[in-house]
N, C-alpha and C positions, 0 to 999 in steps of 0.2 A: 532889425535887431532890437531886442527888448532893452529898455532903459535900465532894467535891473542888472544887465550884464556889466554895467559900469562898476557896480560894487560887488558883484557876485564873486570875483576872486578873493576879496577880503572876507566875505561871508564864509567862503570855503576854508580860508586860513584860520579864522576864529573857531570854526566847527572842528577842525583838525586838532587844535591845541586845547580846546575846552570841551572834550567829548562828554563830560557829565551833563551838559546842557542839552535840552531838547531842541528840535528844529525850530519850534515856535519861539524859543528863548534866544537862540543864536542870532536870528535875523535882526531883531531890534538892537541887540548888543552890538553887532557888527555895523549896522547902519548908523547907529548913534555915535560910536567911536570914530567911524569914518567922517561923519559930519564935524565932530569935535576937532579932529586933526586938520581938516581943511579950513574950517571957519575960525578956529582958535577961540571957540566959545562953546560952553557945555550946556547952556540952557535948553530946556525942552522946547520952548517955542521957536528959538532960533534954529535948532536942529530940525524941527518939523518943517519950518518954512524952507530951509535949504533942501532937505530931502524931497519935499513935495515938488519943488521946481526941477530937481535933478531927475526924479523918477516919474514925473508926470502923474502924480497922484493928488488926491484931495488933501489939503493941509490938515484938516481935522482927523482924517483917517490915519495919517502918519503920526500925528500927535497922540492919538489913542494907543497906537501900537507901541510907542515909546513909553507912555505912561504905564502900560501893562508890564514893562520890564521891572519897575520898582514897586508896583502895587501888590497888596496882599491878594490871595486867591479870591476872597469874598468880594473884592471890588472889580474883578475881571468878568468879562462876558463869556458865557458858555459854561457847561457843567464840567468839562475836563481840564479847566485851567488850574495851574499850580503856581505858587509863588516861588520866586527865585531864592535860593539859599546862598547868600554871598559867600559864606565860609566854605561851601563846597567847591568854589572856584580857586581857593588859595593855593592848594597843591598844584593845580593845573597851571596857574600863572607862573609859579616857580619852575615847573617842568618846561614850560614854554621858553623861559629865559635860557634854561640849560640846553634846550634843543638847538638854540641858535648860538650857543657858547662855542668858542674855538676848541677843537678836539685836543689840542696840546696844552690847554690851560686847565689846571685842576685845583683851582682855589677860588674862593668866593667870599665877599664881604657883605654881611648883613648889618644894617643899623636899626636900632630901636629908638623911637622918639615919640613925643606927643605934640600935637598941634591943636589949636582951637579955632573955632569959627564964631567970633563974637561971643555972645552970651548963650548960644544955642548948643554947640557940640564941642566935645573933646574927642580927638581921634588918637588912638594908640596904633601906631603903624610900624610894621616890619618892612623894610625896603632893601632891595639889592642896590648897593651903591656902586656906581660905575662911571668912569670918565667925567667926574664932576657933577653927575646927576644921580637921581634915585628913582627906582621903579618900585612902586608899592606892590607887595605880593601877599600881604595879610594885614588885617586891621580890625579894630573894634571901635564902635562909636558909642559914646555915652552922652547924656545931657550935661552941659557945662554947669559948673558950680553945684553939682549934686554929690553929696557924700557917697563914698563907695570905694572899695579897695580895687586897685589896678592889678594886683597879683594874679587873680584868677584869669583875667583877660590875657596877660602876657604869657602865662603858662599854657593856656589853650592855643594861642597863636603859634607858639613854638612847637607844640605837639602836632598841629595841623600841617606844619611844614616839614616835620621830621620824616625821615626815610625817603625823601625826594632827592637828596644829594648823595652821590656815591660815597661809600664809607672811607675811601682812600683820599678824599679831597681835604684840603686845608680850608676850613670854614671859620672865619672870624665873626663874632657877634659883638658889635660895638655899641656902647651907650654912654651918655654923659653922666656927670656927677649926680644929678637929681634922680636917676633911676637905680643907682647902685643898691643892691641888697644881696645878702648871702644866698637867699633862696633863688634869686635870678642867676647868680653864678652857677648854682647847682642845676637849675632848670636848663641852662644852656649846655652844660656838660652831659645831661641826660640824653641829649640829641647827638652826642659824640661830636659836638662842635666846641670851639674854643672861646671862652669869654675874653673880652678885651674892654674892660670897664674902667672908666675914670672915677676916682674917688676924691673927696675933699682933703684938704691939708690938715684937718683938725684931728685925724685919727693917730693911733699909735701902732707901732710894729716892732717885731723882734726879728732882726736879720739872722739867717742861719750862718753859723761860723764855719770855718774850714773843717772843723772836727764833727760837724753835724749838729752841734748844740745850738740852742737859741740864745742870742745875745740879750742883754738887758733892753727893756722897752725904751723906745725913743720916738719922737714925732716923725710922721711920714714926711713932713715938710723939710726935715733935716737931711733927707736923702739927696735933695737937690737944693741946697740952702741959698745959693746965689745964682745970678745969671751966668750961663756958661758952664754949669755943673750938670753931671748926669750920674746915674747909678743904676745897675741892673743886678738882681740877685734873688735868691730864695728868702722868704720871710714868712712869719706868722703875723697876719695883720689883724689889728684890733684886739683888745684885751677882754672884752665882754664875751663869755662863752657862747652866747647865742649868735654873736656876730662874727666870731673869729673864723678865719679862713687861712689855710696854708697854700701859698701860691708864689708865683714869680711877680716881683714888683719892678716896673720900669719907671724910673724917675728922670725927668729931663726938664731943664729950664733954658730956653733959648729965645733970642730975639726973633720976631717982634712980639712974642707972646707976653702978655702982662703978668701971667702967673705960670707956675710950673705945671707940667703934666705928671700925674701920678696914676699909673695904669696897673690894674691887677689882671693877670691872665694865668692859665694853667699850662701855657707853652713853656718849654725849658728856656732858661736864659740865653742859650746859644741859638735858639730858633726864633726868638721874638725880636721885632724891630719897633721901637717906640714910635717912629714916624707913621706907622700904619694907623695910628689913632686919628691922623688927619683925614682919613676916609670918612669918619663919622660926620664931619661937617657937610658932606654932600647931601645928606638927607634934608638939611635945611634948604638947600637949593631945590630939592625935589618938592618941598612944600610950596616954595615960591612958584614953581612951574604949574602946580595945581591951582594956584590962586592968581594973583595979579600978573605974574610973569608968563602965564600960559593959558590955562583953560577957564579962568574966571570963576572958580568954584565959589568964591566969596559972595557971588550974586544970587546963589540959590535961594529959593523961597521955602525949601523943605524945613520941617520942624521935627519930623519923626526920625529918630536915629536908625531904626530898622530900614526905612526907605533910603536913607542916606547911605547906609552900608551897601545896598544894592547899586545905588548910583555911582559909588566909588569904583565898582567893577568896570564901568564905562570909562572912567578917568584912567584907571590903571591900564586897561587895554590900549587906549590911545597913547598913553605915555610910553608903554613898552614898545609900541610900534615906532614912535617918533625917535626915541633914543637909539633904537637899533638902526634905523635908517641914517640918522645923523652920525652915529659911530662909524658905520660903514663908509660914509662919505668922508669923514675926517681921516680915517685910515688911508683912503685912496689919495687924499690930498697930501698926507705926510709921505706916502710912498712916491708921489710925483715930485715932491721937494727933494727927496734923496736922489731920485733918478735924473734930476736936472743937471746937465753937464756944467762943471765949473772948471775954468782953466787952471791946470796945475794941481788939481785935487782928484785923486783916484776914487772910483765908486766905493771901494771898501772903506776908505777913510770917511767919505761923505755919509755912509750908512751909520757911522759911529757918532756923528754929530748930533746934538740934541735937536729935537723937532722944534719948529717955531712955536712961540707961545700961543695958547688957544685964544682966538679973538671972538669966537662964537661958541656958545654951549652946544653940545651935540644935540640937545633937545631942539634948539632953534634951527640948527643946521638941518635936522631931519625934516622940519616943517618946510623949509625953503626947498629942499630937494623934492619933497612931495609936490609942492606947487609947481615947480619947474617941469616935472614929469607930466603932470596933468595938462599944463598949458601946451606942451609939445605933443599931446595926444597919446602918450605912453600909458601903459597899465601902471597902477599905483605900485611903487617900489616896495619890496620886502627887504628888511634889513638883516643884519648879522652883528654879532658882538665880537669884533676883533680883539685880540689880546691887548690888555691894558697894563701899563706899567704902574705898579704900586709905588707910593712915595718912599723915599729913602732919606735918612737923616744925614745931613752934612757932618763930617767928622769934626768934633770939637776937642779941645784939650781937656781930657778927663782930669778932674781935680779930686784928690782923695778926701773923703769925708771922715773926720776924726772918729775913731772907734768902730768903723764899719769894715767888713771884709773887703778884699781888693775888688775893684771894679770888674765886672764880668761883661765884656763887650758882646752885644748881640750880633749874630750873623745876619747879613743883609741878603736880600734876594733881588733878582732882576725885576 
């Protein structure tokens, strides 16, 4: 039996979900992402050494095959070589996630954020946030500390992902205070998705009164002036014409947060839940998984942003795989917990109990499940994205804010 058969199922899976890649491009991507998932290290030399031992090939030959994944066409051997266009994979990565999404779940949360690698790169990333983790599906790399607008990059990334999600899905796009801009709010809406953007407390807004008129301007911070207060309603935010946006404002200040959340969205007040903003923090865990908490990207020697963009496809594929495997394993563990007999407690009552707290991230659980299957001689597992419960805000005593319309309580979802 050929040693290549060890990784051939994964090669077939990558080829199925990224059909825009040629056969010569799929093999190094699949092999490299396989090596990353098993060894928990993304470096070219480490992956080449592992794959050479696994496949019975010369290490230099494997290393050259991996290098050709991220090299420009001029640096490759042969007249028919083409360089990989990383952005051509973005729609395929998102479609791959949706292909493994539960058929009864028709909502998705995307987070936008930037991360850096020392003084070399700034990465603008769009990730699917799920069960405490983040799966990169689109990104742009620029040189760190280099002047340049981010707007064209964000607008391009959103366009590349557009049309990949069915029109009847609820799609939230979340971003922190540093990214808010009216053009970003509009760019998200152009994809028929819903902005869920946090803003600073320094702005002004005019709440919409019961008669549909705009109230006098007041500080956004006054919508949730003290700990334990909240407000939700329609408003015109910001007074500068170039920045002003008519939207729903979600204001909430609860422990243990040191500051209030002020979220702008185009969802109706009765549809939006302020606790959904907590999903945004998962992209930060995703950056950790790419670096010190997982693949060790911080050790890369690359200095060219274009090459690093191609390299990120390897990291994204490995991350997608491990999060899906870990989520599947976590869901099975939760189901086993519910099914465990408990004296005097009916199965129906047990099913309504909260699941135990997460002790391992689904990313790490996925790696452990992969290693266990390999040691047992099984084929590498393929995962699934079981339905995930979005956060819900605990009910707090709503306190009226002087001069504002009555509190409009948002409807919560399971």
